[in-house]
C-alpha positions as CSV (number, residue, x, y, z in Angstrom):
1,M,112.0,114.3,104.9
2,P,113.3,116.2,101.9
3,F,112.5,115.0,98.4
4,P,113.2,116.5,95.0
5,E,111.0,119.6,94.4
6,F,109.0,118.1,91.5
7,F,107.7,115.3,93.7
8,S,105.3,117.9,95.2
9,R,103.8,118.5,91.8
10,I,102.9,114.9,91.2
11,P,99.2,114.4,91.9
12,A,98.2,112.3,94.9
13,I,95.5,109.7,94.6
14,T,92.8,109.0,97.3
15,L,91.2,105.6,97.6
16,H,88.5,104.0,99.8
17,D,89.8,101.0,101.8
18,P,86.8,99.2,103.4
19,L,89.2,97.2,105.7
20,A,90.8,100.4,107.0
21,E,87.3,101.8,107.6
22,L,86.1,98.7,109.5
23,L,89.2,98.7,111.7
24,G,89.2,102.5,112.3
25,S,92.6,102.8,110.7
26,A,91.5,105.8,108.5
27,V,88.5,108.1,108.8
28,D,85.8,106.8,106.4
29,G,88.4,104.5,105.0
30,R,90.0,107.2,102.9
31,L,93.7,106.7,102.2
32,E,95.8,109.2,100.3
33,Y,98.9,108.0,98.5
34,R,101.6,110.1,97.0
35,F,104.6,109.2,94.8
36,E,106.8,109.7,97.9
37,D,105.1,106.6,99.3
38,A,106.3,104.5,96.4
39,V,109.8,105.9,96.8
40,R,109.7,105.0,100.5
41,L,108.6,101.5,99.7
42,T,111.2,100.8,97.0
43,G,114.0,103.1,98.4
44,H,114.5,105.0,95.2
45,A,112.9,106.8,92.3
46,C,113.6,105.5,88.8
47,P,111.8,105.1,85.5
48,T,110.4,101.8,86.5
49,V,108.9,103.1,89.8
50,A,107.6,106.2,88.1
51,G,106.1,104.1,85.3
52,A,104.4,101.7,87.8
53,W,103.0,104.7,89.7
54,L,101.7,106.3,86.5
55,T,100.2,103.0,85.3
56,G,98.5,102.3,88.6
57,C,97.0,105.8,89.0
58,S,95.8,105.9,85.4
59,A,94.2,102.5,85.6
60,L,92.4,103.4,88.9
61,Q,91.1,106.7,87.4
62,A,89.9,104.9,84.3
63,L,88.1,102.1,86.2
64,Y,86.5,104.5,88.7
65,P,85.8,107.7,86.7
66,D,83.1,109.0,89.1
67,T,83.9,107.5,92.5
68,L,86.8,106.8,94.7
69,P,88.7,103.7,93.7
70,V,88.2,100.8,96.1
71,R,91.4,99.4,97.5
72,G,91.5,95.7,97.8
73,Q,88.8,95.1,95.2
74,I,91.0,94.9,92.1
75,D,92.8,91.9,90.6
76,V,96.1,92.6,88.9
77,A,97.5,90.2,86.3
78,F,100.9,90.3,84.7
79,G,101.9,88.6,81.5
80,E,105.5,88.0,82.8
81,G,106.6,86.0,85.7
82,E,107.3,87.7,89.0
83,S,111.1,87.3,88.7
84,Q,111.3,88.4,85.1
85,G,112.8,91.8,84.4
86,V,111.3,94.5,86.6
87,T,107.9,92.8,87.1
88,G,108.4,92.3,90.8
89,V,109.3,96.0,91.3
90,I,106.2,97.1,89.4
91,A,104.0,94.7,91.4
92,S,105.3,96.1,94.7
93,V,104.3,99.6,93.7
94,L,100.9,98.5,92.4
95,G,100.3,96.4,95.5
96,L,100.9,99.5,97.6
97,L,98.4,101.5,95.7
98,I,95.7,98.8,95.0
99,G,96.1,96.6,98.1
100,A,96.6,93.5,96.0
101,A,99.1,90.9,97.2
102,G,100.5,87.6,96.1
103,R,100.6,84.3,97.9
104,G,101.9,85.8,101.2
105,G,99.2,88.5,101.4
106,F,96.4,89.0,103.9
107,A,93.9,86.1,104.0
108,G,91.0,88.2,105.0
109,L,88.5,88.4,107.9
110,G,85.5,86.1,107.9
111,G,85.7,85.7,104.1
112,H,86.0,89.4,103.5
113,F,88.9,91.8,102.6
114,R,91.1,89.1,101.2
115,R,94.3,90.6,99.5
116,R,96.0,87.2,99.0
117,D,96.4,86.1,95.3
118,L,95.0,89.3,93.9
119,L,98.4,89.6,92.2
120,Q,98.9,87.0,89.5
121,F,101.9,86.4,87.3
122,G,102.6,84.7,84.0
123,V,98.9,85.0,82.9
124,D,98.2,83.9,79.4
125,G,96.6,86.6,77.2
126,V,98.0,89.5,79.2
127,A,100.5,91.6,77.2
128,Q,101.9,93.5,80.2
129,V,99.5,94.2,83.1
130,R,95.7,94.0,83.4
131,F,93.5,95.4,86.2
132,C,90.1,94.0,86.8
133,R,87.4,95.3,89.1
134,R,86.1,92.4,91.2
135,D,82.6,93.9,91.4
136,T,81.9,94.8,87.8
137,G,84.4,92.7,85.8
138,Q,85.6,95.8,84.0
139,T,89.2,95.6,82.9
140,A,92.0,98.0,82.1
141,D,94.8,96.6,80.0
142,C,97.9,98.8,80.3
143,R,101.1,98.8,78.2
144,L,103.9,101.1,79.3
145,S,106.7,102.1,76.9
146,L,109.5,103.8,78.7
147,A,111.3,104.2,75.4
148,A,108.9,107.1,74.7
149,V,110.9,109.0,77.3
150,P,114.6,108.3,76.5
151,G,117.2,109.0,79.2
152,N,120.2,111.2,78.9
153,P,122.8,109.2,77.0
154,R,125.5,110.2,79.5
155,T,123.8,108.6,82.5
156,G,125.1,105.1,81.8
157,E,128.7,106.3,81.8
158,Q,128.2,108.5,84.8
159,L,126.6,105.7,86.8
160,A,129.4,103.3,85.9
161,R,132.0,105.8,87.1
162,L,130.1,106.3,90.4
163,L,129.8,102.6,91.0
164,A,133.5,102.2,90.3
165,G,134.2,104.6,93.2
166,E,134.7,107.9,91.4
167,H,132.5,109.9,93.9
168,T,133.0,113.5,93.2
169,P,130.3,116.0,94.1
170,E,130.1,117.3,90.5
171,L,129.7,113.9,89.0
172,A,127.1,112.8,91.5
173,R,125.1,116.0,90.9
174,A,125.3,115.7,87.2
175,F,124.1,112.1,87.3
176,Q,121.3,112.7,89.7
177,H,120.0,115.7,87.7
178,A,119.9,113.7,84.5
179,W,118.4,110.6,86.2
180,L,115.6,112.5,87.9
181,A,114.9,114.6,84.8
182,R,113.7,111.4,83.1
183,V,111.5,110.5,86.1
184,E,110.0,113.9,86.1
185,S,109.2,113.7,82.4
186,I,107.5,110.3,82.8
187,L,105.3,111.6,85.6
188,L,104.6,115.2,84.6
189,D,105.0,115.7,80.9
190,S,101.4,115.2,79.7
191,A,102.4,115.7,76.0
192,L,104.3,112.4,76.2
193,R,101.5,110.4,77.8
194,P,99.9,109.0,74.6
195,Q,103.2,107.5,73.5
196,L,104.1,106.4,77.0
197,L,101.0,104.6,78.2
198,D,98.5,102.7,76.2
199,L,95.3,101.9,78.3
200,R,92.4,100.1,77.0
201,L,89.1,99.4,78.9
202,G,87.3,96.1,78.4
203,S,85.5,93.4,80.4
204,S,86.4,90.0,81.7
């Protein structure tokens, strides 16, 4: 399946999933995820999906600096409600990566491997999103500011024209190029990272 070229330059992340190991779903329980997986899940690439991917990967790498992150062993808390803004979209991408789920998630096997309720919303004291290792209690508080990577000012007008039915190949290409350029910058421009993502480690 063809994707934009720069997708191939976005680093993948490998996790250990004990449930996948137990059930023989993946050799040694090792699962590799790529940004393309988030695009398949959501059906599109946008700044929100890119920001969620960046946030999740950064938090995992910070919480597990010397070992593979353990999928299904991290609580994720959001300050906003699930239906507020783009919180639900972000949660779906983080759930893909981390194995955390809300009330409808996997209940576990014999008291192990529970994914249900590892995603919590409207949590007091959480500015944006907090990750917490269930084994150590170490936390990573993340605040993403997409304003650090402003979009092309013409994309709003271009999108409006496309949605109104003005589907010319030239307009579509111009819009897609500008739209994806912002996604690429969010994920691959390391010089913007300090302004884009604030990550602070702590403990629960």
